[in-house]
N, C-alpha and C positions, 0 to 999 in steps of 0.2 A: 495344841497347846493346856494343855492338861495341867503338864509338868511346870507351866509357867506361874504359878499358882501355891507353889510348893514356899516353905519360911526356911532359910539360912540358920546354921546350928553352930555354924565358924565362921570366920575369915575366909574369906577366897578372894585374890587379886587374879587380873588379865589385862594384858597391853592392850591398848585404846584398839580400837575397831580401826581397820583398813579405811578410811575415807573419809570417819572420824576425830583424826588425831587433833588437837589444840596446836595449834601455830605457835612456838615460841618454846613446847613443852611434848614433843614426841619422845621421848624418854620414861615421860612419867606412866606410870599406870593408873588403872580405877578398879575400887574398891566395888564388890557386889552386893548391893542393899536387897536383892532378889533372886531367886534360881533363875538360871538361863538354861533353854533347851538346848539338852546335850551333856551338860555337866553327869560326872555318874551319880552324885548325889541326889539328881530329881526325882527319878520314883520313888525313892524311898521316903525324902521330906514332902512330896504331895501324897501319897499312902497317908501317912503320919498326921497330915491337915483331916483330910477327907476321915477317915479313922474316927481324928477326936471331936468332927462335927456331926459325925453320925452316932457317936454315944451322947453329945449332947440333945440330941432330939429322938432317945430311947431307944434304937436299935441295941442291939446285942451280936457281936461277930458271935458264927459256928465254932466250936470247938474242932471238927472236921476239915472246915476251909474257911481263913480270915479272909475271903472277900465275900463272902455271903453275910449279911446282916439280914438281921431280922428283928420285925417288932410284935409283939402279941398286945392284942386290945382284952379287954376284961368280957366282951361282949363272944368273945368265940374267934371272931376275926383274925387275918395280921398283915404286914407286908411283908418281902420277900424282896430286898435286893442285890443284884447279883454284878460286881464290881467286874470289869470287864475293860483292860488299857492295853492295848494291841499298839506297839512300841519298834515290832521287830522290825 
């Protein structure tokens, strides 16, 4: 369900889902307001939102792997977050 939290940067339209057609408007289409699971844009948009949130919290991406986020503290402590999403 993680991909459902991404935001759209473009206009995407779809046919009305089967079983949810509006009577008298069966030929109408729907404009999406949010990402749907299965859209090719979903992983990228979700990562963009996650990356923005982590940056706001003070985390930095490592240069060797953009799915590893590190936050260092003045007392020498640190937090490492490894992002892994298995959608295969």
